[in-house]
N, C-alpha and C positions, 0 to 999 in steps of 0.2 A: 658392300665393303669387303676387301680382302684382308683376312686376319691370319696371323701365324701364332699358334700357341707353342712355345718352345721350352726346352729344358725340363720338361716334366716326365713323369712315368705314366705312359698311356696304357690304360686298361680297357679293353673292349670285351666284356664277358661273352657276348654273342659269338665272337670269332675265336676267342682264346688269345688274342693279341695282348701281350703284357711285356713292355720293354720301354726304355727311354726313347723318346721320339718327339717329333713335332706333329701337330694337327693343323691342317691347312683348310681355311674356310673362304669361300667365294660365293657371292650372290645368295647368301643365306643358307648355303648347303655345304656339306663336307666335301672338300675336293680330294682329300686323301690324308693318310698319316703314315709316318715311317721314320726310321732312324737315319743316321748319316749314310748308311749303305744305299738306302733307297733314293736319297737326295730330294731336292725341292722339285715340285711339279714344273714341267716345262713352261717357261714364260711367267711364272708366278712371282709377283712383286708385292709383298704385303704393305698395306696402307697403315696397319696397326699391328703391334707385336705385344703379346701377353707373355710375360716371363713367369713360367710355372716351376721355377727351381724349388725343389723340396716338396713339390705337390704331386697329387694324382690328377690325371685328366681322364675323365670317363664320360659316358653318355649321361645326359640329364636324367634325374630320377623321375620315375613314373609312379604316382601315388593313386591307388585304386579306391581310396576312401577319404575324401576331403570335403567337408561341408563348407560352402562359401557364404551361406546365410542369405543370399539374395536369390529370388525376391522374397520380401516379407519380414525378414529379421535383421534389418539394417542396424538396429540398435545393438545387436550382438556383434556384427561385423559387416564390413562392406566389401564389395568385389575388389576395390582398389587396395584396401588394407591386406586382404588375404593373398592377393597376387604379389604384393611386396614380400609377404612372409614366404610364399612359395619360392620366389627368386632367391631370397636370402638363404633358403634351405637347399638350394640346388635342384628344386623340383620344377621340371619344365613341361610336364603333362600330368593331368589329374582327372579323376572321375568324381563327379559330385552326385550324391544321392538325391532322390526325388522329393524329400520331405521339406520342401520350401513352403511358403504361404503366398499364393495357393500352390499345391503340389504340382509337379511337372507331369501333368496328365493331358495337356493340350499342346498342339504343335506351336501355337503362337508364343507360349511361355518359353518353350525350348529355343525357338528362333531368337527371341529377345535376349535370353541368357547368352547364347552363342555370339550374338552381335555385340553385346556389351563386353564380352571377353576377348573380342578380336581386336586387340590393340597391341602396338609394339611393346615388347617387354613383358607381356602377360603370358602366363603358361597356357598351353593348349587345354581347353576344357571339353571333356566328354560327359554330357549329361546322362544320367541313368533315368530312364523313363519310368513313370508309375505303372505298375502292373494292373492295378484296378483304379477306377475313377475315385479321386479324392483319397486314395489309399484306404478306402473304406472296406475293401475286401468283398464287394458285392457285384459290381459290374466291371467287365473288362474294358480297358482303354483301347483306343484305335492304335494298336502297336505299329502297324504299317505306316500310318501317317506320322507317328512320333519318330520312327526310325528315319523316315525321309527328312524330318526336321533336324535330325542330328543326334538322336539317342543311340548310344553304343550298345545298350542292353536294357533289361527291364527288371524291376524289383519293387520291394515294399519298404525300403529303408529298415527301420526298426519295428515296423507295424506288422503283426502277424495276420495271415488270412485264416480266420477261424473255420470257415466253411471249406472243407477239403475238396468238395465237388467244384467249387469256384477255382481253387488252385489247380485241380486237374484240367479244367477247361482252359485256364490261362497257359499252362504248360503245353497243352495240345496246340493251341493257337501259336505259341512261340515256336514250337518245333516245326510247324508247318512252314513257317517263313524263315527258319534258321536263326531266330533271335535268341541270344543267350538269356538265361534267367538267373538273377543274382538274389540270393535269399539269406537272411540271417536266421539261424535255427534257434527259435525260442517259442515254446508252446505258451500261448497267452494265458491259459487257465492255470498251468503249473507255476508260472512266473507271477501271477496276479498278486499285487500288493507287496511283492518282494523288493528289497533295496540292496541286498548284499548276498554273497555266496552263502548257501545254507551249510554252515560248518561251525567249528568251535568259536571262531572270532565273532560271527554274527550272534551266536548264542550268548557269549560273554557280554557283548555290548547291548543285547536286547533288540537287535535289528531283525526285521522280517526277512526270511531267507528265500533265495531262488535256487532250487536244487539243480544239480547237473542234469538230472533226468528231463528238465525243461528243455535243455538243448538236444539231448539224444532222442527224445520222443519226436520232436519236430524234424530233426535231421533224418531219422529213419523214414519218416513219411516222405520227405523231399526226395530221398534216394530211390524209394520205391516208385514214386510218380515219375521221376526222371527215367527210370528203367522202362516204365510202362509207355511213356510218351515219346522217348527219344530226345527230350529237350536237353540242351547243353546247360548244365547246372554249375554255378559257381557259388560256393558257400562263403559267406562274408563273416569275418570276425569270429573265427572259431575260438572257443575259450576253455575247452576241457580235454583231458587225456581220453576220456570215453568217446567224445565226439571225434577225435582224431582216429581212434580205433575203428569207428564206423566208416570213416573215409577210406582208411587203408583196406578194410575188408571189401568195400564196394569196388575199389580199384583192382584188387586181386581177382575179383569176379568179372572184370572186364568193363566196368562202367567208367566212362570218361567224365570225371568230375574234378574240378579244381577248387582250391580253398586258400584262404588268407588268414593271417593272424596280425593283430595290432601290436605296435611297439609297447603299449601299456601292458598287455597280457603276456608279452614276451619277457618283460623285465620285472613285473610287479606281481604280487599275490594279495590275498585278503588280509594278510598281516600288515600290509602297508596302509590299511585304514587307520591304524594306530588308535588314537583317542578321537574317533569320529571325524577324521580329516575328510571334508567334503570334496577335496581335490581327487580323492580316490573313489568317488561315486561315479561309476562308469556303466555303460551298457554295451555288451553284457557285463555282469559284475566280475571283479577280479576273483579268480578261483584260488585253489589251494597252491601251496608251494610245489606239490607233486604235479599238479596240472601245468604249472609254469615250466617245470623242468621237461615235461613231456612235449610241450609246445616248442621249446627251444631245440630239443632233439629232433622233432619232426621237421622243423624248418631246415635243420642242418642236413638231414638225410633225404630231403625232397618229398617227404610225406605232406608237407605244407609247401605250396608253390611260391607264395608271395608274402612280403612284409608290408604293412600299410601304416600310415600315421593315425588313421581314424580321427583326423582333425575335426574338432567340434568346438568352435569358439563359444564360450558361455560368458555372459556379462556378470559383473561382480554381484549385482543385486540378486541374481538367481543362483549364485554359487556360494556366497557367504551366508549360508543358512544352516540350520541343523541338518545333519547328514541325511536323514530320511526325507527331508523337504527340498534339499538342494537339487538343481537340475543335473542330469548326467552329462558327461562330456569333458573333454580337455583339448587344449591346443596341441598341435603335433607336427605341422608342416616343417618347422624349423629344427625339429628334433629327429626326424626320420633318418637322416644320414648318420649323425653321431651315435644314435642308438643301434643302428645297423652295425656300425663298426665295433661298438661295445659287445654286442652279441657275438660277432665273429671272433673277437679276442677272447671272450670268455669260453667259447665253444671250440676253439681251435679250428675254425673254418677259414680257408684261404680267402684273401681279400677279393679276388676275382669272383669266387663263388658267392660271397656275401653280396657283392654289388649286383650280381645277376638277379638276386631276389627283389631288387628295387629298380631294375632297368630292363633287361631282356626278357625276364619271366613275365612281368606284368604286360609287356608289349605282346608277348605270345598269347596271353589270355585275351587281350583286346583284339587280336588278329591283325596287328599292325606291324609293318616293317620299320619299327622304331626301336629306341633303346639300344642302339648300336652305333658304330662309327663307320658304317659302310659308305663308300663314296656315293654321293648323290642324294643321301637322305638329308632332311633338314638339320641344320647345325644347332642341335640342342645339346649343350655341353655343361658339365660341372667340373670346376677346378677347385680342389680342396686340399688343405694341409692336414694330413692324418695325425700329425703330432701337435697341431694347434689346439690348445685347451681353453675352455671357457666355462664360466659358471652360469647356469640357467637362471635368469632373473626377469622380473616383469619389465624392467627398463630395457633389456636387450631384445626381448621378443617384439617383432614387428607386427605380428597379428594383433587385431583389436581384442582378441580373447587372451587374457594374461594368465589364465588358470591352467595349471598342469601339476600332476603329482611329482614332477621332476624339478620343481623350483628348488634352488639352492644346491643342486647337484653339479659337480664338475664333470664335464664330458670332453672327449677328444674328437676332433674332426671339424675344423672350421672351413666353411666355404669361402673361397677367395673371389671366384668369378663364376657367374652363370650366364650362359649365352642361350638365347631362344631365337630360333630362325636366324642365327648369325648376328643378332642384336645383343649388345652387352646390357643385360637386364639387371645385373647386380655386380658390384665390385666392392670388396671389403674396405678399400681405401676411399670409397665415396665418389669415384669418378664416373660411375654409371648414371 
């Protein structure tokens, strides 16, 4: 179908294009974009027109951390429910961690997930393959076969590899074939039995703490092994100022390492636990206000590459428990865009630069020519009203997981339309 999106402010962070213009779509791909001076592409007659007056038109968001809960945890969320949430949040491409049940450690499981997700209006899914069999940290998976089945990179989700020799061998294997390794930095022994940041709040509430050193000890090991093996390392869900300092030092020393921060750790800190609010039980734990400020500054100056939702649907039975017993995680796909805009407004970051953190930068880390409005690329687009305000509520969230520490907050940035491969996957007016 030929579609024209007109009257909007078109922002393409990858190229620096930012002006009132139309975007033209044909056969599921971007035909071009331009203002009145550029004119309509020769012979283009739209079959449908989307009026983007007062809205921003940008590449669809790319989320590098979104659990879909299939296979194995359908009681928490289904592929269909989370794809609806992704479309409603303007997310058109996402990476899902391997901690499904069973874990994504066999090609057949990856192929099944890819096949299930290959439906019109569904976001593009890039599975993260398990680095070790069963995520047990003992035997390496057949990474080459998993990559052939569709895995974009390899990691352990939130599960640490205790045996550093196994991790060394895994990174050597990955480096040999050029596979990226994505790891969350948390030492299993130092974090053992902890449920909150090891600070004044945890002490006051009597909660077992997880110290920042649990992140930095693991991260220092990862950086050293990456340097030794030449593996491409991506650090997932950075949570502390000290961890960011290690990343900066490694980069200054010439190591090519990328990292991400979640919307939760960008906007919240351990004080948001309040009186044992289980919505704030997250992994890694919410750190101090000083850590939060350092992470926001790091995202602004490029020390942190990407912002992610860390979407983790949790059912009510496992969330509405005493803090220390509640499952970690929060829904986030539908909040990635408004919380990106809030960070930009709070930090004085230009809109185009902020959108780069959730479009062109994650595409760069994935090694894909996506997250842009270049003619010929798939028409994955987000049209949103930056002034549109809404209150986060269980009724509004389309994800099957209704739990988030942002419930009740008013945010700005309403998605009006989402296009995936030129297909209208979401329309706020209900026409999709």
